[in-house]
C-alpha positions in Angstrom: 155.6 -28.1 -52.5 155.8 -30.0 -49.2 159.3 -31.3 -49.5 161.3 -34.1 -51.1 161.3 -37.8 -50.6 164.6 -39.6 -51.2 164.7 -43.4 -51.1 168.1 -45.1 -51.0 168.0 -48.1 -53.4 170.7 -49.8 -51.3 168.7 -49.4 -48.1 165.5 -50.5 -49.9 167.2 -53.7 -51.1 168.6 -54.4 -47.7 165.2 -53.9 -46.0 163.5 -56.0 -48.7 165.9 -58.9 -48.0 165.7 -58.4 -44.2 161.9 -58.4 -44.2 161.5 -61.0 -46.9 159.1 -58.8 -48.9 159.4 -58.0 -52.6 161.5 -54.9 -53.4 158.6 -53.2 -55.0 156.6 -53.5 -51.8 159.5 -52.1 -49.8 159.8 -49.1 -52.1 156.0 -48.4 -51.8 156.2 -48.7 -48.0 159.2 -46.3 -47.8 157.6 -43.8 -50.3 154.3 -43.8 -48.3 156.3 -43.4 -45.0 158.0 -40.4 -46.3 154.8 -38.9 -47.7 153.1 -39.3 -44.3 156.0 -37.5 -42.7 155.6 -34.6 -45.2 151.9 -34.4 -44.3 152.8 -34.0 -40.6 152.6 -37.5 -39.2 155.3 -38.3 -36.7 155.3 -41.9 -35.3 158.1 -40.9 -32.8 156.1 -38.2 -31.0 153.7 -40.5 -29.1 152.2 -43.9 -29.2 148.8 -42.4 -30.3 150.5 -40.7 -33.2 152.3 -43.9 -34.1 148.9 -45.7 -34.3 147.4 -42.9 -36.3 150.2 -43.0 -38.8 150.1 -46.8 -39.0 146.3 -46.7 -39.6 146.7 -44.2 -42.4 149.6 -46.2 -43.9 147.3 -49.3 -44.0 144.6 -47.3 -45.6 146.7 -45.6 -48.3 149.2 -48.4 -49.2 146.6 -50.4 -51.3 145.6 -47.2 -53.1 149.2 -46.3 -53.9 149.9 -49.8 -55.3 146.8 -49.7 -57.5 148.2 -46.6 -59.2 
């Protein structure tokens, strides 16, 4: 086991409203963000790592949403 991912529903609702995206989309985004961190990605360590994480996020999000 790599770890746990906890998503605050209150925070997801707030972010969804703030970004004007559907709640489901926000939850997928937060879930994938947490998963990438568990896999070792760290967008705060360097600009290159942030780009790498963003690229992987863009690649994986459609797959996650397809189920």
